[in-house]
N, C-alpha and C positions, 0 to 999 in steps of 0.2 A: 572577636567577630571579624570576618573578612568584609567589613562594611565601612563606609565613609560617613563621618559626621561633619557637616559644614559649619564654619564659623561665621560670625556676623561681620568680621573684618572685611574691608573692601579690598578687592584685588584690582591691581592696576596693570594695564597692558601697554607699557611704553615701548613702542617699536615691536621688536620680536622678543624682548626680554620678559620673563615671567618669574615672579618670586613665589614659589610654592611653599615657603616656610609657614605661611599663615594657615595652611591646611595640614601640616605635619602633626602627627601624634593624635589626630582626631578620628572619630569613627562615626558612621551614619547607620541608620537602621531603615531597611526597606521592609514595609509591612503590607499586608493585604487588608482589604476592607476600607470603608469610607473613613477618611480622616476628619477630625473635628477641630483641629488646632492649626491655625495658619502661621507660617514662619514669618515673623515680624521683623522688619528692617526700618521701622520708624516709630516714633512715639506719638504720632498723630492718631487720635481716636478714630476707629473705623466703624463703630456701632451706630453713629448718627446717620440717619437716612437723609439723602438729599431731597430737597423739595424744590420743584421748579418755580421760578420767579419771572418777572418782567424786566429784570435788570438789563439784559441784552437789548430788548426792544426799546427801553427808555434811553439807553445810550445812543442807539441809532436815531431815535427821534431828535435827540440833541444835536445830531450831525445833519439834520435836515431831511432825513428819509421819512416818508409818510405811509407807504403801503409795504408793510414788512410781513413776509410769509415764512412760516416754519415748515420745514420739509423733513420727512422721515420715511423709511421703508420697513416692510416686514416681508419675511419669506425668502431670505437668501439661503437659509440652511436646508429647507425641505428637499426631498427627492422628487416631489411631484407638485404640480400646480404652478401658478404664476408668482412672480415677485410683484408686490403691490406697494405703491408709494402714496403718501398723503401730502397735501399742501393746504395750509390753513392761514388765513389772515384774521386774527382776532381783533375785536374792537377794543383798543387800548384805553378809550375814554369811558367805557362802560365798567360797572362794578357788578358783574354777574355772579350769582351765588356759587356756580360750579367752578369758577376760576381757581379757588384754593384747593379744589379736589383734583386738579390735573396732575397726572403722574406719568412716568414711563409706562406704556401700555402693558409691559410684562409684569409690572408690580400691581396690577389691578385684576380683579376677578372678571369673568366674562360678563356678569350682570352689571358691574360697575362700568366696564368699558361701553356697553351698549347704552346705558343711561347718559354717560358723558358724550358719546358720539351723537346722540340725538340732540343734546343741548348745543354742541359745537356746530352741527349742521344748521340748526335753527337760528342761532344768534351770531355766528361769525360773519364778518364782512365778505368772506369768501372761503369755500371749502371744496376741495376736489380730490379725486384719486386718479391715479394712472397705473397701468399694469403692463408687464411684459410677460408673454406666455411661454410655455415650455419650449416651443419651437425657437423663439427668439433667444431664450437662454442657451439652447444648444448651438445656435449660430454665433452669438456674440460673447458667450461666457457669462457667468453670473454677475461680474462687475459691470460689464457693458450693458447687460439687461437691466441692472439696477439703475444705472444712470438714465437709461431710456425711460423707465417707469417714472422716475423723478421728474424728468423733463416733461413728460406727458401730463403729470399731475399739475405742475406749475402752469403749463400752457392751457389747462382746462379751467383755471380760475377765472371768475368773471371780469377781473381787472388785472392788468399786468403789474406784478410787484416791482418796486424799485430797489428792494434788497431781500436777500434770502438768508435765513438761518437754518443750517442743515446739520443733521446728526452725523458728524464724523466725515462724511463723504464730500469732497470737492465737486462742484457741478458747473464748470466753466461752459458746458454745452448750452446752458440756459441763456447765456449772454446777459446775465444780470449780476450785479455785485453780490457777493455772498460771503458768509463766514461759516466754515466747517468747525463744529464744536464737538470735541470728544465728550461722550456722555451727555450730549445735548438734550436728549429726551428726559434726562433726570435733572437738568439745570434750567431749561428754557421752556416756558409755558407754550409758546407757539409750536415748538418742535414736539412737545409732549402731546399737544392736541392733534398734530399731524400723525403721530404714531398711533393714536387711539382710533382715528377714523380709518386708517389703513388696516390696522389689525382687525377691526370689526368687519370691514369689507371683505378681507381675505378669508376670515373664518367662516362667514356666511356663504361665500362662494364654495369653499371646500366642503361644507355641509351639503350644498346642492349637488356638487360633483360626486359625493358619496352615493347618491341615488343613481347617477348615470354609470358609475363604475363601482358596483358593489363588491364586497369581499376584501377590500384593502383596509377598511376602517378609517377612511379620510375624515369622517365627521368627528372622530375622537382625536386623532393625532395631527390632523391638518397637513399631512404629507411629510412631517418630520421623521427622521430615521429612528423611530422607537423600535424596541425589540419586536413588538407586534407587527409593525410595518415591514421590517426586514424579513420576518418569517413568511408573511403573506406574499411579499414580493418574490421570494425564492420559490414559493409553492405555485404561484399563479403566473409569474412573469410580469413584465411591465405592461401598463395600459397606455393609451395615447397621451395622458397628461403627465407621465413620468418624464423626468429630465434625463435624456440619453447620455449627456456628458458627465453625469455624476457617477462615480465609480461603482457604488452598489447596484445601480441600474445597469451599467455595462456588464457587471458580473452576472446579473440575472439574465441578461440576454445570451450569455454563453461565450466564454473565451474573450470577453471584453469587446465583442463586435458591436459596432454602431450600425443602425438600420440603414443609414444612407452613405456608408463608406465601405471601401473595399476591406476585406479581412486584414486584420493586423495582429501582431503578436499580443497575447493576453497580458494585461498589466501585471506587474509583479505583486505578490501578496502584500508586501510592505506598502506600496503606493496605494493599493486598494484600501488597505486598512487605514492609512493616514487620511485619505479622502473621506472615508466613512466616519472617522472620529471627528474630523473638522465639522462635518454636517451635524453630527450628534451634539457636539458642544454648542454649536450655534443654536440648535433647538433648545438647549438648556439656558440660553440667554448669554452665552459667552460671545465675545468678539474676537475673531481670528486676526492677529496682527502680523504674523509672519509664518511661513512654512519652510522647513528645511533650512533653518538659519545656521550658517557655518562660519567658523572663525579658525585661525590656525591651531587652536587648542581643543576644539571639540565642535559638536553640532547638537541642535535641538530640532525635533520633528515639527513641533507646533509651539508658537508663542501666542497665548490667548489672554484675554482680560475678562474678569467676571463682572457682575453687575455693580460690585462695590469698588471697582477699579483696581483690584488685586491682580497682579500678573502671575500667570502660571506657565511654566516651561514644561511641556508635555512630551514624554517619551512614549511612543506607540510601539507595542509589541503584539504581533499576531502569531497565533498557534492553531494548528488543526487538532493537536492533542498535547497533553502534558508529559508524554513519554520522554521528551528531551528536556524536561523541566518546565515549570510554569513561567509565564511572562515576568512575574516578579523576580523569580530566581535568575532570569536572564540579565537583569540589571546588576552587573558585577561592580565591585569596588572601583575598578578602573573606569567603567562606563559611567557610574555615578559622578566620578570626579570630572570627566569630560563634559557631562551635561552642566555641572555646576560652573565650570570655567566658561562655557559658551553662554550661560545665563548672565554671568558677571560681565562678559564682553558686550552682550546685547544691551544691558542696563547702562553701561558707561558710554557706549556709542550713541545711545539715544537720550543721554542726560537724565536717566531715570534711577540713579543710584539710591535716591531717598524713598523710592516706591516700595510698597509692601509686595513680597513675591514668595513663590513657593515652587516646588518641583512635583509634578503629578505624573501618574502612569496611566495609560489607557491600554487595557488588556482586551484584545480583539480575538474572538473565537471564530475560526473559519470553518465552513462546511466542507463536505467532501469535494465539491466542485470548485472550491476556492472562494465561494461567496461569503460575505460577512453574515454570520449567524448570531452574533451577540457582542455587546460592548460593555465593559466594566470600567468605570472611571474611578481611579483611586487617587484621592487628593492627599497632598502632603506625603507623597511616597518617600521623599527624603526628609527626615526629621532632624531637629537639633539633638 
């Protein structure tokens, strides 16, 4: 086979020297379809689900903090609608029956989220949401708009917190001591509560907006780049709540034009596809850690983390047709090797050598006008 199989041996990058002997004589297999087996680089069990606790809050109480707010956001990945943040101050002295049921909002059903949101809003010492609309996302970018929504949520609490616990995102703009916790909504009850009220608030808003802007299916997909949404966006064009800075929306506008900017060159199909895949994966619960990560030995289009904390290095391939070969066939032996080397470099640079990881492929089908018509996410594209 003209294919590469990766070893579990760690590759080191001392200066510019690279020892490729650990990869010699191996082969890998690129396959189509959904993968079910994760490439494992640790003996730590991954099946045990994380359950949020009050451990962080108790630690802060021991340091003298009394008003501790959890903060989280939803809606960074959708093509339409606002990004919404929640801020919650739970009563740490109470023993409420719904506390053990708190989870990352993505791990709950809509009915479970709504019941928990009602309890949180009724019994919390403080609960508030903040939002940044599509226009603000277009002006500030999604990161800036997310920080704005979080700051608004915190400012809307009945009392100013003296410490914030935030899911992953630093928020110095609030002017309050904080700790950003990776996977905080799965580890910390206050953050989980914030994620729940934010998710319920945004979902209900998108259901109302579905009545104002019919034909897109907002009540079902909530603005995320599902196949249905992409088809309807291409057929109907954007509506006022679509985010113009997101590549699929720019593509639907024609030649990548923004409504409030002078005509520019159309984005390259590869960039359009990468932006669409990033939004698609965020809609599936992934966190995007890096884009176009490069090192002297290779590059990776997207570095993402799934809900279990597994890292995926994603190669994005866009095609209008398969006449020149399918996206899977485009990942040659040499290309697979470069992705693997870039992945190893990323892991070592960020001190993540012990983390579980894999290499995925995102196959993007482009329409005649260059718009994104469909996305297929192939996990474990490079197998042992």
